[in-house]
N, C-alpha and C positions, 0 to 999 in steps of 0.2 A: 792722259786723258786730253783730248783734244777738244779747243774751245771751238765750238759752231760760230759761224758769223751771224751779228747779232739780229739780221731780219732784211728784208726788202726784196726786191727780186734782182737779178745780175740786170745789167743792159741788152737790152737784146740785138742792140744797133751796135754795139761794142762787140759780141760776139760773133754776126755777120764780117765785120770789120776784120776782126782775128782769124776769121777763116778764110776769107779771101787774100787778104793782104799777106799773111803768113803760112798759114796752116796747108793752104792748096799749093802752096810754091816750091815746098820740101820735097825733095824728089824720093826721101826714104820712107814719105808718107804715103800710103795707099788710100786712105777713105777719113774724113772729117764728118763725125754727124754731132747734132744737139742732141742730150740728154735730158728727159726722157723722149723728145722729141722738139720740133722745131717750132711746135704752138707753147710748149712748156720749159723752153732751153733753161736750165738750170746750170748747164755744164756744156763744156764742150769736149768730144773724144775724137783723139786721132789714132789712128791704126799705122805701125808702122811695117813695112817689109820685112821680115828678120833677116833675109840674103843679103840687104843693102846697109846693112849698120857693119860697122867694123869695131870689134871683133862681131862676126856675125853670130847669128842665134836662132834658134827654133826649135822646132817647127813653127811652134805657135806665135802668135805677133804681138809685140810689144805695145802697150797703149799708152797715153799722154791722156790726161784728164787734165782738163783748164776749169776752175769756178773762179770768177773774176766779178768783184761789185766795185763800181766808180762811187767813191764816195770823197767829201774832204777831212782832212787835210791830204790824206795818201789812199789812194785805194786799197782795196782788201780781196786778196788773190792768192790760190792756190795751185803750182803746176805740178802734177804730180807724172812722173816717169815710173810705170812698171815692167816687169819682162818675168811673164808666167816657166819659161824656158828654166831660168837660174834663180830666180827667189828674188832678183834685183829689184831696190824700188830708189827712185831718188826725187827728193821734192824741192822744190823754190817756193818758200811761204813768205808774204807779206802778210801776217795776224797777228794775232796776240798770245800765242802760244810760247813763245819766249823771249820776252823783254828782256830779257839778260845779252842776250844777242843783238839787239839794236833791232831798228823796223822789219827788217826781212833777214833770213837766214836760209841755208843750204842744209840738207839733211838727205842721207844716205843709208842703207839698211843691205848687208848681203846675208848669206846665211853664216858667215864666222863673224861678222861685226858689224857696227853702225858707228855713225858721228854726226856731227851738225855744227855749223859755225856761222857767223853773222857775214852779210854779205851786203855790197852795195851796187846799184846799177848806174852803169853809166848815162842809161835816158831817163826820161818820166813818163813819156808817152806810151799807152800799151803795147801797141803793135812793137815798138822797139826793144821793148821789155821782153817781149815774148822771142824776138829773132834774137838777142841775149842768151837767152836763157836754153833753145835748141841749139845754139853755134856750141855754146859750153857743154852742153850735153853729148854732142856729136864729137866736138874736138877734142874734151879734156875728159867728160866726166865717165861717159864707157870705156875710154881706153886705160884708163885710171884705175878707178874703182870698181867696175862691175863683177872681175875675178878676183878683186883685193879680199888679203886674206890677214887678221890679225894674229899672225903665228909669233 
């Protein structure tokens, strides 16, 4: 069971910054939207062009969903990538779901297996953390785990 964030609204200014400073600069991403809309923005959703990913996927576009709450001492966030073509899911979470793994963890799930482990980020600024996550997604996670099998 997933533990939901304890309450409050996401920082609308932070979402605008993440959209402009990070997501709109990634050539693999075709659209970035506030969910459910720009007035009640509870999440950001970025849509990937499946032909720009390596390995390529398709025909449906994979999505990156971001929920981020600014708080002290550490932000609460979930950055989740889902590919509807392969059933692959990857998530970078800094929440209370797996305290045994530390403050933040990475998890992935394929049709044949899943795993999770604790992670740390080089940066503390949200936009730089998101850059780290997207870089890891494109350079390491998709090529390594999207078609990984626990055989």
